[in-house]
Structures are given as C-alpha cells and as structure tokens.
C-alpha positions, -999 to 999 in steps of 0.1 A, spaced: -583 -167 168 -584 -153 203 -609 -169 227 -612 -137 248 -603 -100 247 -600 -74 275 -613 -39 273 -630 -11 292 -666 -2 296 -685 25 314 -699 11 347 -734 24 340 -734 8 305 -723 -25 320 -747 -25 350 -778 -12 333 -775 -14 295 -753 -43 284 -775 -68 266 -805 -43 267 -794 -14 246 -808 -18 211 -778 -1 195 -753 -21 217 -725 -9 239 -689 0 233 -660 -19 248 -630 4 245 -594 -8 239 -578 13 266 -587 33 298 -574 64 281 -598 59 251 -629 55 272 -621 85 294 -614 106 264 -645 95 244 -671 88 271 -675 119 292 -697 103 318 -671 77 326 -653 103 347 -683 104 371 -697 68 366 -664 50 366 -650 23 343 -648 -15 345 -620 -34 330 -638 -64 313 -629 -97 297 -651 -106 268 -650 -143 259 -665 -164 231 -693 -188 243 -703 -201 208 -708 -189 173 -743 -174 172 -742 -166 135 -716 -179 111 -715 -149 88 -707 -149 51 -691 -183 44 -675 -170 13 -654 -146 34 -641 -171 59 -605 -181 54 -598 -153 29 -564 -135 28 -561 -98 36 -558 -90 -1 -590 -109 -8 -608 -91 20 -595 -57 8 -608 -65 -27 -642 -74 -12 -643 -41 6 -640 -24 -28 -668 -44 -44 -705 -37 -52 -714 -66 -29 -697 -48 0 -714 -15 -9 -748 -32 -7 -739 -47 26 -729 -14 42 -759 3 27 -781 -22 44 -762 -16 77 -768 21 73 -805 17 67 -807 -4 99 -788 22 118 -811 50 105 -841 29 116 -826 25 150 -819 63 153 -856 69 143 -867 45 171 -847 65 197 -857 98 184 -893 88 186 -888 76 222 -872 109 232 -900 129 216 -926 108 235 -908 113 268 -905 150 262 -942 152 255 -949 135 289 -926 159 309 
C-alpha cells in the first residue's frame, strides 16, 4: 500500500475549503484533468499536493480486507453492495438538500 499520493487541487479549494467543505474536495490525478474539469482553476490556479496517510481513522468493512480482485468484483454485484451504495446515495441527497437550503436562504437575504 502506498503511504502517500500526489495530485492536483484548486488553490481556492485548498486554501479555504479543504477540511471544511461538507461534501469534500477533489484531488485530481493530473494537471490536465483539473484544468479540463474545474473551470475556475484557470483563474484561481492549481497546487500540486502530496496526500499522506497519518493513521487509519476508520477500518472499514473487515470482511473486505485482503480480498482478491475477483472477490471484490463479486461483492460489487451483491445485494449487500447495493444496500451500501443506496445508503451512500441517500447521504449524498441529504447533503445536496443541505446546500440547496443554504443557497435559498442566501438568495432570500440578497
């Protein structure tokens, strides 16, 4: 397992949002990817970053650790996995509702 990875992040995301944005921030695999995907990166600029592991904050599903690719692919076709991604979708929808509400409140104040 790699102890660190390098990538690219929008300067504004890094300076003002990293660790604060409820939905997280994206670290892109290449400069080309971020410039193509994140339109504001052209104006804001881009940092090349090194993301390193400090500690395991949450172990994750113990039953998936040490599995082969074939076993992981089988898991991704299972009902258990369907339930897992359904839960992730529900959380993402709740997060979207949070931001939509925040935008609507800000619009009402302007």
